[in-house]
C-alpha positions as CSV (number, residue, x, y, z in Angstrom):
1,M,13.8,26.4,0.2
2,E,16.4,24.0,-0.6
3,C,18.8,24.3,-3.5
4,V,20.8,21.7,-4.9
5,F,22.7,22.3,-8.3
6,G,25.8,20.8,-10.1
7,L,27.7,21.4,-13.3
8,V,30.4,19.6,-14.9
9,G,33.7,21.4,-16.4
10,N,37.4,20.6,-17.5
11,G,38.0,16.9,-15.7
12,F,35.7,17.5,-13.0
13,A,32.4,18.3,-11.7
14,I,31.3,19.8,-8.5
15,V,27.6,19.6,-6.8
16,V,26.4,22.2,-4.1
17,A,23.6,21.9,-1.5
18,D,22.2,24.3,1.1
19,S,23.0,22.8,4.4
20,S,19.6,24.0,6.6
21,A,17.6,21.0,8.1
22,V,14.3,23.0,8.2
23,H,10.6,21.7,9.4
24,S,7.3,23.7,8.9
25,I,8.6,27.6,10.0
26,L,11.6,26.2,12.4
27,V,15.5,25.7,11.4
28,H,17.1,23.1,13.3
29,K,20.4,23.1,12.2
30,S,22.5,25.3,9.4
31,N,25.1,22.7,8.9
32,E,23.3,19.7,7.4
33,D,25.4,18.0,5.0
34,K,22.9,16.8,1.8
35,I,25.6,15.7,-0.5
36,M,26.9,12.0,0.4
37,V,30.3,10.5,-0.7
38,L,29.1,7.1,-2.8
39,D,32.1,5.9,-3.6
40,S,35.9,7.0,-4.0
41,H,34.4,8.9,-7.2
42,K,31.2,9.4,-6.8
43,L,29.0,12.1,-4.9
44,I,24.9,12.5,-4.5
45,A,23.4,15.5,-3.9
46,A,19.8,14.9,-2.5
47,S,16.6,17.4,-2.0
48,G,13.6,16.5,-0.7
49,E,12.0,14.8,2.9
50,P,14.7,14.7,5.2
51,G,13.6,11.3,6.2
52,D,13.6,10.0,2.5
53,R,16.5,12.0,1.5
54,V,18.9,10.0,4.4
55,Q,17.4,7.0,4.4
56,F,17.1,6.5,0.1
57,T,21.1,8.0,-0.1
58,E,22.5,5.9,2.7
59,Y,20.5,3.0,0.8
60,I,22.2,4.1,-2.6
61,Q,25.6,4.0,-0.9
62,K,25.2,0.7,0.8
63,N,24.5,-1.0,-2.3
64,V,27.3,0.5,-4.7
65,A,29.6,-0.6,-2.1
66,L,28.0,-3.9,-1.9
67,Y,28.1,-4.3,-5.9
68,Q,31.8,-3.8,-5.4
69,F,32.5,-5.8,-2.8
70,R,31.2,-9.0,-4.6
71,N,32.5,-8.1,-7.8
72,G,35.6,-6.5,-7.2
73,I,35.0,-4.0,-9.6
74,P,32.9,-0.6,-9.0
75,L,30.3,0.6,-10.6
76,T,30.4,3.6,-13.4
77,T,28.8,6.6,-12.9
78,A,26.2,5.7,-15.6
79,A,25.5,2.4,-14.3
80,A,25.0,4.3,-10.9
81,A,22.7,6.5,-12.0
82,N,20.2,3.5,-13.7
83,F,21.0,1.6,-10.3
84,T,19.1,4.6,-8.5
85,R,16.5,5.5,-11.3
86,G,15.6,1.9,-11.1
87,E,15.3,1.6,-7.6
88,L,13.3,4.9,-7.5
89,A,11.0,3.5,-10.2
90,T,10.3,0.3,-8.1
91,A,9.4,2.4,-5.0
92,L,7.4,4.6,-7.3
93,R,4.4,1.8,-7.5
94,K,4.9,0.8,-3.9
95,N,6.3,3.7,-1.0
96,P,7.5,6.6,-3.0
97,Y,10.5,8.1,-2.1
98,S,9.7,12.3,-1.8
99,V,13.4,12.8,-2.8
100,N,15.2,14.6,-6.3
101,I,19.0,13.5,-7.1
102,L,22.0,14.9,-8.5
103,L,24.5,12.6,-9.0
104,A,28.4,13.0,-10.0
105,G,31.2,11.0,-10.7
106,Y,34.5,10.5,-12.4
107,D,35.4,7.3,-14.8
108,K,38.8,7.0,-16.5
109,E,37.2,6.1,-19.9
110,T,34.5,8.7,-20.1
111,G,35.4,11.5,-17.6
112,P,33.2,13.6,-15.2
113,E,29.5,12.9,-15.6
114,L,26.2,14.6,-14.2
115,Y,22.8,13.1,-14.0
116,Y,19.8,14.6,-12.8
117,I,16.9,12.1,-11.0
118,D,14.1,13.3,-10.1
119,Y,11.3,11.7,-7.6
120,I,9.3,10.0,-10.2
121,A,12.4,8.3,-11.7
122,T,13.7,10.6,-14.6
123,L,16.6,10.6,-15.8
124,H,19.0,12.7,-17.8
125,K,22.7,13.1,-18.4
126,L,23.2,16.9,-17.9
127,E,26.2,19.8,-17.9
128,K,24.3,21.5,-15.4
129,G,21.6,20.9,-13.3
130,A,19.7,22.2,-10.3
131,F,16.8,21.4,-8.1
132,G,14.7,23.0,-5.4
133,Y,13.0,27.0,-5.1
134,G,17.1,27.7,-5.9
135,S,16.8,26.2,-9.2
136,Y,14.6,29.4,-10.6
137,F,17.9,31.6,-9.8
138,S,21.0,29.1,-10.1
139,L,19.6,27.7,-13.6
140,S,19.6,31.5,-14.9
141,M,23.2,32.1,-13.8
142,M,24.8,29.1,-15.4
143,D,22.1,29.7,-18.4
144,R,24.1,33.1,-18.8
145,H,27.8,32.5,-17.3
146,Y,28.4,28.4,-17.9
147,H,30.3,27.3,-21.1
148,S,31.8,23.6,-21.5
149,G,35.3,23.2,-20.5
150,M,35.3,25.3,-17.2
151,S,38.4,25.0,-15.0
152,V,37.7,24.8,-11.5
153,E,38.3,28.5,-10.7
154,E,35.9,29.5,-13.1
155,A,33.4,26.9,-11.9
156,I,33.9,28.1,-8.5
157,D,33.4,31.7,-9.2
158,L,30.1,30.6,-11.1
159,V,29.2,29.0,-8.2
160,D,29.3,31.7,-5.9
161,K,27.5,33.8,-8.4
162,C,24.7,31.6,-8.0
163,I,24.9,31.3,-4.4
164,M,25.1,35.0,-3.9
165,E,21.9,35.0,-6.0
166,I,20.2,32.7,-4.1
167,R,20.9,34.8,-1.2
168,S,19.5,37.9,-2.7
169,R,16.3,37.1,-4.4
170,L,15.2,33.8,-3.0
171,V,12.7,35.4,0.1
172,V,13.5,32.2,2.8
173,A,17.1,31.5,1.5
174,P,19.1,29.2,3.0
175,P,22.3,30.6,4.7
176,N,24.7,28.0,4.6
177,F,26.5,26.1,1.4
178,V,28.8,23.3,1.0
179,I,30.4,22.2,-2.1
180,K,32.4,19.0,-3.2
181,I,34.2,18.2,-6.3
182,V,35.1,15.1,-8.4
183,D,37.8,14.7,-10.4
184,K,40.6,12.0,-11.6
185,D,42.1,12.5,-7.7
186,G,38.8,11.3,-6.7
187,A,35.5,13.3,-4.3
188,R,36.2,15.2,-1.8
189,E,34.9,18.6,0.1
190,Y,35.8,21.7,-1.6
191,A,34.7,24.0,0.7
192,W,31.7,25.7,2.3
193,R,30.1,29.2,2.3
194,E,28.9,30.3,5.8
195,S,27.0,33.9,6.7
196,V,25.6,32.1,9.8
197,K,27.3,29.5,12.1
198,D,25.2,27.4,14.7
199,T,25.7,28.7,18.1
200,P,27.1,25.8,20.5
201,V,24.7,24.6,23.3
202,P,26.3,25.2,26.8
203,S,26.3,22.1,28.7
204,A,24.0,22.2,32.0
């Protein structure tokens, strides 16, 4: 029951993901960070099969870093999104990845951007987007309350509304969420919204 969503505000983009690692009827952990920092000004939030999600996002992260190392300049957010889409499209005919991605970034020239890339390599630039079962509720909340040019406080308030709606409406709702933001100051973790904490395993 994965939930990944994001939105663009006035000078920033926010991405949110649940932090549950689930297999079948088992919850393995509740603090899995599904949002990776691609570089200083890019975030990639992914949902899908755990192996594909981790392997593919790490592959993209290392290739973005390799491009910057070779050429001395970082990829723009649009270029990183198109590269990601191209890799998914290539894999689609060979060994497809079951992974859906929201890629957020900030460039000096274009400002904040959010890109939606699904498992069949569809690429769209959006102001708000979501994946997973939680998208049924988060998209409806964003349709009602989102407006362009939101402040950080307004955006976080909307994110909290989406999380509360998912928790109260989704039959097997994930308890914990991680929120990350990217703006002119870079990509960073903003907050966690936790209703369940993993209990530490006592040492033998």
